N, C-alpha and C positions, 0 to 999 in steps of 0.2 A: 605737469600742471605746475605753473609758475604762481607762486604766492606774491601777495601785494609787496611784502618786504624784500623779496627777491628783485622784483620789477623796480622798485624804488632805489636800490642800493647798488645796482650794477653799473659798472664805469660807463662813461659817454661813448667810448670806442664799442663797447658791447652793444649799447642801445641803437648806434648806428648800423651795426652789423644785423641786429634783430629786424630791422625795417625791411631787409631784403631777404629774410627767411621765413618759411612758414611756421606758426607757432601751432603745435598740436592740440594745446587746450588752453583757454584762457577763462578765469574765474573772477568775475565782479560781484563783489559782496559788500554791503553796506554803503552809506553815503561818503564817508572818508576816503575809503579804499576806492570805491567807484569813482569818486573825483579825482585822485591823484592818477590812478591807472587809466581812466578815461581820456584824460588830458593827453596822455602819452599815446594811446590809441589814435586819437584825433589828430595828433601831431605827425606820428609815423605811418599810421595806416598800414599796419603789418597784415600778414595773410594768416587767418586764423582759421583752423578746422572745425575745432569744437569750442563752444562758448556756453557759459553757464552765468545767468543773469539772476539777481535776488531783488532788484530795485528798479524802478521805472523813473528814475531822476533823469533830469534834462541831459547831464553829461552822459549818462549810460546810454541814453537812446541816441544822442549825437555820436558817440562812440561806435554803436552799432550800425548807423547809418553810413560811418566812415569807412568800415570794411565791407560795404556792399560790393558784390561781385568778386570778391577776394578768395572763393572757393570755400565758403562755409557749408559744412555738410552735417553738422549736429548743434542743435540750439537747446538749451534746457533755460526756461524762464519761469520762475517761480516767485509769486507775490502773494503777500497774506491778505491783500483786499483785491480791489477791482483792477484788472488788467487793461480795461477798455478806456484808452486815452484818445481823444480826437486827434491830439498832436503829438502821439508816441512815434509815430512812424508816418513819414509823408507818403509812402507808396505801400503797396501789399508786400507781405513776406516773400511772395514768388518774384517780385519784380527786384527785391534785395538781394535774394539769396536763391537763385535758380536751382542750385545744386544741392539743395537741403534734402538730406535723407532721413535724418531722426530729429524728431521734434518732440519736447516734453515742456507742457505748459500747465501751470497751476494758477488759477485766479478767475474771478467773476467776469464773464464778458456777456456781450449781446448776441442774440442768435443770429444776427448778420454777420458777425465776426466769424462765426462757424462756416457760414457760406463761403468766405474768403479762403478758407483752407484749400477748396477746390481748385484752386490755382497752382497748388504744390504738385505738380503731375510726377515728380520724381521721388516724393516721399515714400519711404519704405517702412518706417517705424514712428507711430504716433502714440502719445500717451496724454490724455487731457484729464484734469482735474478741475471741475467747475462747481464750485460751492453753490453759486447763485448765478440766475440767469437774470441780467440787469433789465430786459425789457419783458419779463415773463408776463405781464399784464397784457401786453400787446401783441404777443408774438403767436396768438392764435392755439387751437388745440393741439397742435403737433409741430415739432421741429424736425425737419428732415436733414439727416447727415450728409455732408457733400460726398460727391464722386471722387473717388481718388484711385485711379486705374494701377498703380504701382504699390499700393499699400499692402504690406504683408502681415503687420503686427500691429494690432489696435487695442490700447487699453483706455477704457473710459469709467470715470466716476462722475456721472452727471449729477444735476440739481436734482433736489427732492421735490415731489409733487408735480404740478402741471407746469408748462406743457410736456406732453408725452414725447420722448426722443425716438424717431422712427430711423432704423438701419435698413438700408435696401442693398441686399448682398448683390444685386445685379450691378450696383454702382461700384463694387469692390470686388473686381474679378480675381484678384491675387492673392487677396485676404486669406491667410491659413489660421491665424490665430487670433481670439476675440476674448477679450477680458471685460466683463460689465459687473460694476460695483456701484451700488445705490441706484436711486432714482428709478423712473418707470420708463421701461424700454421695450419697443416692439421691433423684433427682428423679422424682416420680411423678405421674400423670393417670389418673383412671379414664374420662376422655373426652378429645377433642382440647382443647388449650388454647391458643387462637388470640391471647390477649392477649400471650403472651411474644414479644417482637421482638427482643431482644438477649441473649446469652448469653455469660459469660466461664467457661471451663472450666480452671481452675488447681488443682483439688484433687488429691489424693494419688490418690484413686479416686473414680470417679463412674459412677453407674448412671444412664442416661437412654435414654429411646426417642424418638428424633427424630420418629418418625412422629406423636406426639402434640403436635408443635409445627409445626402449618402455618402460623403467622404468623411464624416465625423468620426474620429478615431479615440480621442481622449476628451472627457469632460470633467469639470469640477463645478459643483453647485452648493449653495448655502440652503440648508433645509428650511430656513425662514423665508426664502424666496417664494412669492406667489406665483406659479409658472401656470399659465394658461395652456391648455390641451397637453397636459403631461402624458397621457396615453399615446401620444404620436411616437414616443421614445422607442417603441417598439419597431418602428420602420428604420432606425438608425443601425442597420445591420453590420455597419463597418465598426461600430463602437467597441473597443477592447478593454478600456480602462475608465474608472469612475472614481473621482475623489469626492466624498461627502463630508461635510463639516458643519458646525454652527447649531444654534438652537435659538428659540423653540422651532419645532417641527410644523411646518404648515401641510395640512392634508394633501396638497399637491404633490408635497415632496414623497409622501408615501405612496402615492399613486405612481410618480414616476419610477420609484424603487420597485414597485411590483410589476411594472411593465417593461422592465429592462429587457433588450433582447439577448438571446442565448450567445451573442458573439461577445459579451462581456465577460473578460478572463480575469480581470484584476480589479480589486476594490480596496479603496482606503476609506477608513471611519475615523474622523477627528472630533475631539471634544466631548461634548455631553449629548448624547442620543437617547431616545424613549426606547421602551421595551418593544414597541410596535416595530421599529426600524431594525432591532436586532432580531425580530422574528422573520422579518422580511429577507434579511440577509442570511439567516439559518438556512433557508429553503432554496439558496441559489446553488445548484448542483453544477452549474458550468464553471464556477470559479476555480482557478488553479492558484491564483495569488491574492493574499489578503493581508491589509495593514491595518491594525487596530492601535489607536492612540487614543484612548479614553481619558477624559477627566474623571475624578473621585466619583464612583458610584454608577458610572454608565455602564449598562448591562452587556454580556457578550451573548452571541447565539447559544442555544441550549446544547447541551453535553451531547444529546442524541441527535442534533441537527445534521441535515444530509450534507451541508456545506464542508464539513471537517474532512469528510471521506475522499473528497476530490482534490484537496489542496497540495500543492507541490512547493510552495513558498509561504512563509508567514512572518510577518514583523509585528510583534506584540508587546507593548508596553502596559502591563496589566498587574495591579498591585493591592490584591485582596489581604485580609488578616492572615498572618501565618496559622493561627490555631484553626482556620478554616481549611487547611490543607494545602498551603504553598502557593507559589505565585504562577505556576505553569498551569494554564488550563486544562482541567481534566478531559475536556473533549478531545484533546491532542491523541489520546489513545485510539481514537478512530481514524487518525491522519496517517494511513498505511502509505500514501504516496508521498508524504512530505519529504522534500530533498533539502530545502534550505530553510533554517529558522534563525531569526535574530529576535532575542527576548531580553527584558530587563529583569534581573533577579538580584534584587537588594537583600532579601533574605532567604535564601534557597533551603529547601527541606529534602529530606530523604524522599517524600513522594515526588518532588521536582525531578530529582534525578531519576527515579524510576520511570516517569512518564518520558523524559527525554531519551531514556536508554531502551524504550519500548519501540521506538520509531525506526520501522525496518528499513526504510528508503532515505533516511537522513544521511546527506554527504557533506554538508556544511553547517556548523551551528556557529552562531556569534552570540556571545553572552555578554551583558551590559551590567554592570554594577554587582559583582560577584565577591564582596569581601570576606564572606563566610563560607564559600564553597571550598569543602575539603575532599569530596569524594566524587569522581566522574566516571561513569561507565558509558561505552560507546558500542553500539552494535549495528554492523553491516554498513553497505554503502561507503561513500568517501566524506571524511570528516575533517574539518579544520579546527584546531584549538587556537585561538588567537589571544594575543595579551600586548598592548601598546606599551605597557611597562611591566616589571617584575610581579608575578602574582604568588606571593608566598603561602597564600590560604590554601591552595590545593596540594593535598597530601597524598591521595591515592588517585590512580589512572588505571582503568582497565579497558582495554581497547579489543574489539572483536570486528572491526570495521575492515574493509577491503582495501582502503587507502587512507592514511592519515598523515595531516600536516602540523607539526607541532614543533616548536623550538623548546627543547628541554632547557635551554639557559634562561628562560622565562619562568621557570618553576622551581626557584630555590628552596621551597618547602616540601618538594616531591620526595616522600618516604619509601612508598610502595607503588609497583607497577606491574600489571599483567598485559602481556602483548600477544598478539597473533602473529606466527611467524609467516605466514602466507601473506600478511599484509604489507603494502609497500609504504615505506617510511620516508617521508621528505626530511632531510637533515638528521640523518640517525646519529652521525657523529657528535651532535650537540648534547647526547646523553651525558658525555664527559663533564659538562658544566653543571649536571645535577647532583651537586656534593651532599645531598642529605638522603639520597637514595641508599636504602639499606637491603630492600628485598626486590628481586625482579622474577617473575614466573613467564617462561616462553612456552606457549602452547602451539602444537602444530597439528595441522591435518595432513601429514606428509608431503609437506610442501615448505620450503624455506625461500623468502625472497632474499636476494642479495643485500638488501638493507638491513634485515635482520642480523646477518653475519657481521655486517659493519657496527651495527649497535652493540653486539656482543664484544667485539674488539676494542670499543671506545668506552667501556663502562668504567666509572669512576672507582677508586679504590674504596669508597665508602660502602660499596655493595658487599654485604657480609653473607648474604643467603641467596642462593639461587635455585630455581626450580625448572627442570625441563621435562615436557610432557609428552608422551606418546612416541615421537619420532625426531632424530635430528642426524645432520651430515657428519662426516668425520671431521670435516674443519671445525665444527662447533666443539666437538669433543676435544679437539686440540687446543681451542682456545680456552675451554674451561680447565683443561690440564694445567695452565700456565697461571691461574688465578690464585696466588698465594694468600690474597687478602679472605677468602671465603674461609667461613666458619660452619656454614651449613649447606648441605647440598641435597637436592631430591632429583632422582633419576627415575621418572615414572614411565617406563617403556611398555609399550604394546608388543612390539617385535624386538628383536635383538639388536637395537641400535648400538653403534660403538660406544665404548667407554673411554675415558681418558686413559692414557698408557699408564701402566703398572707402576712406573717410576716418575710419574708426572708430579710436579711440586704440589699440585693441589690437595693431595692426600694427607700430607704432614700436618696442615693447619685445621683439618676438620674436626669440629666437636660433634657434629650430628649429621647422620646420612640416612636416606631412604631410599632404597633401591628395589627396582622389580625386574632385575636381569633375568631373563628366560632362557638360561643355559641347559644344556644336557648333562645329566650326572655323569655319563660315561666321559663326557670331556672335561671333567674336573669340578662339577659343582656350580651353584648359582651365586655363591657370594663373589664379589670382586677381588681378584688378586691383589689390586692396589691397596686394599685395606691392611696389608701387612705392615705399611708406612704410617698408617693412622694412629699414632701413638697417643694422640690428645683425644680421640674418639670416646665421648660419653654415651651417646644414645645411638643406637642402631636399630633400624627397621627394615627387614629384608623378606622376601617372598621365597618360601622354600617348598616347593611341592615335593622335590625330591632330594633331601638333604643327604649329603655324603661326608665322608670322613674328612676330607679336604675343607669343606664348609667349617665343621666343627673346629678343625685346627686353626683356621683364620680367625674364628670368632674368639677362642679361647686365648689367642695369642694377643688380644687388645688390652693393654695395661690400664688405660683409664676408664673402660667400659663400665657403666653402671646400671644400664637399663636395656634389654633387648626384646624387640616384638619381632616374632616370627609368624607370618601369615601362610595359610596353606595346609597347616597341619593342625588338627585338633588334638588336645591332650589325651582325647579317649582313643584315638587311633593308635594301633600298636607301635607304628613309627614315631608319632609323636610322643608318646609316652617314654619311649627310650630315649628320644633326643633330649627330653626333660630332664631325665635320670642322668644322662651324661654331662650335660651342661651344668647341673645343680652340684656335681661332684667336682667338677674342674674349674667353675668359676663361682664359687658360692656368694660371693660379694654382688654378684649381679642380678637384678630382678629380671627374670624370663617369663614373657607372656606368650602363650601359645593361643591363637584364635581359631575356631572352626570357621570352615569356609562359608557355612550357612548362619553364622552368628549375625544376630540383628544389631549387636553393639559395635560391629567393626566399621569404622571410619570410611574405609575405602572400597567397601564391598560393592559389586556391581550385579545388580539384578537383571536377568534377562526378561522376566515378564512378572508382574504384579497384578493381582486381582482383588479390589475392594467390594465386598457384596451385601454391606449393610448389616452385620451381625456384630456380636461381641468381638469376635476375632478382627472384624474391620476396625473398630475403634482402636484395639490395642495396635494394630499394624499402622494405622493413622499417626498414632502418638509416636511410633518409632520412627516413621519418615519425617515428622516435624523434627524430631529431636537428632536424628543422623543424616538426613538429607542424602540418600543414597543415590547412585546413577541408576535409573529406572528406563528400560527401553521400550517395555510394552506395558499399558496401563488399561485396567477395565473398572469402570465405576457403576454403581447402581443407585445412587442417591446424591442429593446436594446439601447433606448434612454438614454442619459446620466444621466437624473434623475433617471430612473428606475434602472439602474446599481448601481448607488450611493445608492439608496435606498436599494437594496439587500444586498450590502456589510454592510449597517448599521445593518442588521438584523443578521448578523453572530453570532452563537453560541447563538441564542436566542430562541432555541426549535422548529425550523422549522421542521415539519415533512413531509411535502408534497410541492411539488414545480412543477408547471406547466407553461412551457414557450414555447409559441407559436408564430411564426412570419409569416408575408406574405412575407417577404425577407430572404434570408440566414442568419443563425445566426452563427457568428463567436465568439464562445464562449470563445476561448483562449483570444480573445482581450476584451471580455466583462468582464470577472472577471480576476482579478490579482492573485487569488489563487485557488487551486482546491476546487471542492464542498464539499470533505469531511472536509476540514479545515473550512469553513463556516458553514456547517451544520451537524454537527456530528451525529444528531438525525434523519437524513432524511430517511423516510420509503417509500416514494413514489415520484417518479420523472418522469417528461415527458418533453422532449426537441425534437423541430421540426425543419427541414431545417437546419441542422447542417452542418457546414463547419469546420471540424477539421482535425488534423493529426491522424494516426492510433494510435501513442503513447497516444492520449488523452484516449482512450478506457480505457487503464490500470489504468488511474487514479480513474475510478470507482469502482476499485476492494478495495479501502479503505472506501467505503460506506458499512460497514459490517452490517448494519440494514436494508439495502435496501429490500423492499418486492415486490415492484410494480415499472417496469421501462418500459417507452415507449421512444423509439429513432427512429427519422426518419433522415436520412442522406440525404443532398442535394449534398455533393461532399466530397470526401476525398483529402485532400490538398496534401499528400505525396504518391499518387496513384502510381506514376511512380517509387519510390524508395521503397516502403513499402515491397516488396517481392510478393512472389506468393500468400501467404494467410496472413490473419489478424485474429489472435486469440481472442475470446471475452474473458473477464476477469473473474476470478472467483468471485461469489458473493454466499456466503453460506446461506443467509437468503431469497434470491430473489424466490418468488413464481409465479410471473406472468412476462412475458416479451414480449414485442411487439417491434421488432426491423425491420426497413425498410432499407436495405443496401444500399450503394452508387451505382451509376450506373458503369457497366464495372468492370474489376479486380482491385485489388485482391479479391480473395474469403474469405467470411467471416466464420470463423469456430467456431462453439459452442460445447464446449466438456462438455458432460451432467455430467462427473464427478466433473466438477468445478461448478454445478449448482445443489447441492444435494436436495434443497427444491423445485426445479422449477416444478410446476404441470400443467401450461398453458403457451404455446408458440406460438407467432403469428410471421410469417415471410414474409418480402416482400423485393423487391428491386431486385438486378441482380443475384449474385451468392452466395449461402449459402449451407453449409454442417453441418449437425448435427451428432456429432461423439459421440460414446461410445465404451470404451475398454471393457466393460462387462456390463450386462443387467441393464438398468435404470428405475426402477419401479415407480420412482416419478412422471414421466411425464404422464399425464391423456389426455390432451387436446392439439392438433397440429392443426393449421391453417398456411397454407402457400400460399402466392401469388407471390413467388420469381420466375424469370425465369428460373433459374436453380436451382434444390434442390437435394443434395445428402443426403440421410438418410436410415439406414438398420432398417426396421421396426421389425426385429427380435430382436434388442435390446431394444423394448419398449414393455415389457410384460404386462403393465397395461394401455396401451394407450386405451382409452374409446370412444373418438371422434376426428374425423379428418375432416378438411376442406382444400380442394385442388384445386389448379387452374390447369385446364386440358391443358393450353397452355405452363405450365412449363415442362421443360426436366426433368424427375425423373431418378435418378440413382437407380438400383434394385428394380424396381417398384413390381416385384413378390414377394419381401420379405413381403409384407402386408399379405400374407398368415398366417405368424407366428404370427400375431398381434391378438392372440385369445381372447382378452379382448375388442377388437373393437366392438361397438354396433352401432355407427352412423358415416355415412360418407356424406359429402356434396362435390359435384363437381361443380365448377363454371368456365365458360370459357368467352373468349372474341373473340367468332366467330371462334375459331379454336381448335382441340384437337391434342395434342402430341400423337405419337403412345404409348408412355410410359403410358398415362393416360387410354388407353383402355386396356392395359396389366395389369395395377393394377386393374381395375374394373373386368376383367377375373379372377383375383388371390384372390379376396376377401374371408375371412375366413368366415364360415358358422354362427359365432357369430355376424355379423352386421344384425341388425333387421330393421334399419331405414336409408333410403337413401334420399338425397336431390340433385337435379340436377337444376343449375341456369343458366339463359340466353339460351345458345344455346348447343346442343349436336347431333352427328350424328346418323344415322339409327341404326349403330352397337350397340351404347350404349343404345338406346332404346329397340333393340331386346334382349341384354343380360339382362336388368331389368325385362321384362315382364316374364322371365322364372325363377325369384328368388321368389320361394314359400315361403321362410322363412321371408319375408318382412311382417311386421305388421305396419310400417310407411313410408309413402311417400311424398316427396315435389316435386312439379314441378313449376318451375318459369320461364316462358319463356318471351323472348323478342320479341316482334313482332307476336308471335304465329307461327313463321316458323319452330320451332323444332319439329321433330316426337315425339309421345309419344306411350306407349306400346298400343297393339291393343285391341279393346273392348272386346274381348273373351281371352284376356291373363290370364294366371293363376295367375300372380301377385295380380290382384284386388280382387279375392275371399278372400285371407288372411288379408287384410288390416283393421286395427283398427283405423287408423288415416290417414287424407289426408289434404294436404295443396296445394292450387292452387291459382296463381295470373297471372294476364295478359294472360289469356288463349285465348282471343280475337277470339272467334268462330262467324260464321256468325249469323244471326237474325234468320234463320230457325233452327239451331240447338242449339243456346245458348251458354253459358259459363260454364256451368257444364259438366263435361265429363259424357257422356252416359254410359260409361263403369262402373261408379259407381252403376249401377243397379245390379252388379254382388256382390258389397261389403255388404254382408248380415251381416257382422261382424263389419261394420265401426260404431264407437262411436263417433268421434270427427271430425269434418268438418270444416275447415277454408278456405274461398274463398274471391276473389275480385270479385264482380258483378257490373260492371259499367252499364249494361244494361240487367237486369234480365228479362227473358222470361217464358212464360207458361211451356215451355219444362223444363227450369231450375228449376222451382217449382215442376214440376211434378217428376224430378229425386230426388230431395232433400226430398220430403215428402214420397218417396217411400222407404226409407232406415230404416229397421225394428229397427236396434240396435242403432239408433243414439241417442245420450242424450245431446249433446252439439254442436250449430252452431255459428260459429263466422263469421261475415260479415263485412269487413271493407271498408272505402271509403266514408261511408255516414255519415252525421250528423243526428241526432234525430230530428224529424220535417219535414225532407224533404219528400214531397209527395210519391215519389217512395219508399223510405225506410219504410214510414208508412205502405203502402199496403203491402209491402212484409213481415213485420213484423206480420200484422194482419194475414195473410194468414198463415204464418208458425205456429202462435200460436193456430190458429184453427185447422189446419191440424195436428199438432204435440204438443199437450199439455204438453206432458211428456219432451219435449226438451228445453233445456235453449238456448234462441237466444240472441245474443248480437250484436248490431249494433255499428259502429263506434269502434271496437275492436282494440285493439293495435296490430301492425304487429308483432306478436312473431312468430319467426322462429327457425330453428335449433333443435339442441339436447335439448336445454331448453324447447321448446314447447312441445316435446315428453315426456320429463320427468314430466313437470307440469301438462298437460292436460290428459296425457295417463297413466302415471307412468311407462314408458317404459325406 
């Protein structure tokens, strides 16, 4: 770009040279500048590619005419008043500049001038700002935009008021980007216009039929724009991104938001929007990206809004008062899929850090305005901690992510770090620049990434204390052995990981050591031999389950020791008492503390299972958990008392793998826990929750529990049943193998998509309405039990289903499809005094693979008739309630083929007894299990007549009961070859037939 001064001061020879060279861009501004430069342009007629004008002076127009046909491709002409001058240009722009590609004009013109633009057939980019139409009074009701076949990008700021500007998309076949600002505009198309991909709607009034824009991908609109036919946006199925800004909000803007197609995946909200807009956005479950740039006071979607659960990327500049709970939206706790987050944190709080650390899928975090952030904890995923300049405010960093990008040189104030050794670190050697770092903890899950070893090798000498947890390789032990700057060392092994060499320099400088070396007493004890060189050691904590004389020798040789903690031996134990006596005599100046293995005050004690049952002991135990925060693997709860919830919060990220929470009253889990379960217990493998009162969106929080294998859920009520829609989809859980779910009463229907549960082998269903769906065969499911009132399942999609238990009062959809379940071997039908017609149809459609059937409580005569002719059965269960249900006739064919029979509550009269007389035909019967409350001679006669019987199980009696003793004696004398068991466990169903009969 040549300035005026440069143009006026160049030498004559340079001016001569310019006349034959193309000038890339020329700027004419103002009267004096334009006058001098215009004279030179008129005289030399240079080749100008890009021209910018700001005046319509005679010299400037003459200069413009002088360079006609010289290759001008870009012209910007900006005037504060009217551009329309009859003598401005003797010919049209197209005649002057046939190669013009880019045109930017600002100024008032007549409608006829617009029509002349149609001659610019090569124009590709056009920007028009027309403050006033000079002939508005005579132009008619509408002004039609000209036809421009090559135009790709159009930016229009037309006049306000009448006449209306009409844009016919048929006249703009190459247009891909259209921006409309101000004025009244009608966007028209006689046929679909797929060329338009981007549209900005900021006109005062806009008429548009979105159904004519099948290629529209991105749109921006101002909420104050009055849009005609906003509901047609539903037809814009290619639309993926929408930017919403401005105020106030016209009703048509709300209608457009409500009608957005499901293809919209990303949304931006700018400025000040009303609560109604926030409410509509909160219900957009299709969104994966959301940008929130609110002015002060603009509301966010509600914390429980469905939109949060599906987000994968969020950019949020949100600044409430600190005393309201921080700057990070609380709703992010539901964003279990969030991978990328950029957020402004001018005043971060502990709650902000807690919310950020609870995001299980987060891999990239960009924080703006963090002058006061002192502590940051990162969990799971891949995370980048970025700083454009040194960030001295960050003092503590804890990372449990799978991948971490951080430049430690940008953290000059970092004092403490906790890192996961399996995490891949980018630039691990930069730790050498963290000269304020004094404490480092390395935690392993039996895997060390090479970057962790490089980090350990690059530690600055400022590191005074080091902790290594669980497991580490020999290379790590060797590196630690050379760290002469260390004064504190923790070696918390789960197995016998290598220690620094006995003569390693590290031992000489230590003042404190905690070690859990698990050695064998026969090999020389558990105290590291290297401690003999620790002449400065003042505090020692060791785990001594089998103290030896060598251990005592090393401990008593430490000259500077003043405090000794020995774990694993209580003072009440004989060995512990003797050890305490010896140490007291050998080192009387040392304070010795022995802690019992079950002491509740022990800081490092690990519990294998903990049960909180809602009594006084529970309260005491809760207080201890809050105080000591032990590692608990299994936890059972029976209430949501404040102490229990506080205790649960204290155990977060402590290794909990099993949680069973049962209550007699409805459990409002959203109120009970401030964070999603996944952020509390990332290792959770087994979860049981009963009497749940939650919203449907809470279900999707479970999808973050990627390690979950067993899940039991019983819903008491769905809080948002009225607004949740027709169906609620169960979340994807890739590791889940067992699921027991009781749905809420009434609609909406619960849908389980088996593709989302690839490891599920056993499924138990209950409640109101449930559908088990599969778009292709799902061989993983082997066992299905349903007690739901309505069940939709296609058995043809379950090719490996082996066992099924179904409630006959359920309304089954496609019951005849069970004929395709050719792997099914066991079926149990249970009723509550009624059989739905679909249950009988299912029974009639059973595949021949079914070899065992169980019928429980009540069944109609039709069911008994059908079963008695199933000659392929080898196992039969009959559990009648009250003895009123009919059974197969005594001479029915089914009895002859049975190898196992289970019967209970048969309740026959005294003359007939409780054992079915039909069993006399069961010559192949090997196993018989019965309930015999009143055994009769007839019963014994039938039992002892069975030639193939090898096992008899009778439950309901205690050993020593006179009747039971008599029956046992008779059976053993009459059938010495048969095993007879009294008080047998009530073993029923498919497991009984597999265990007892190998069926």
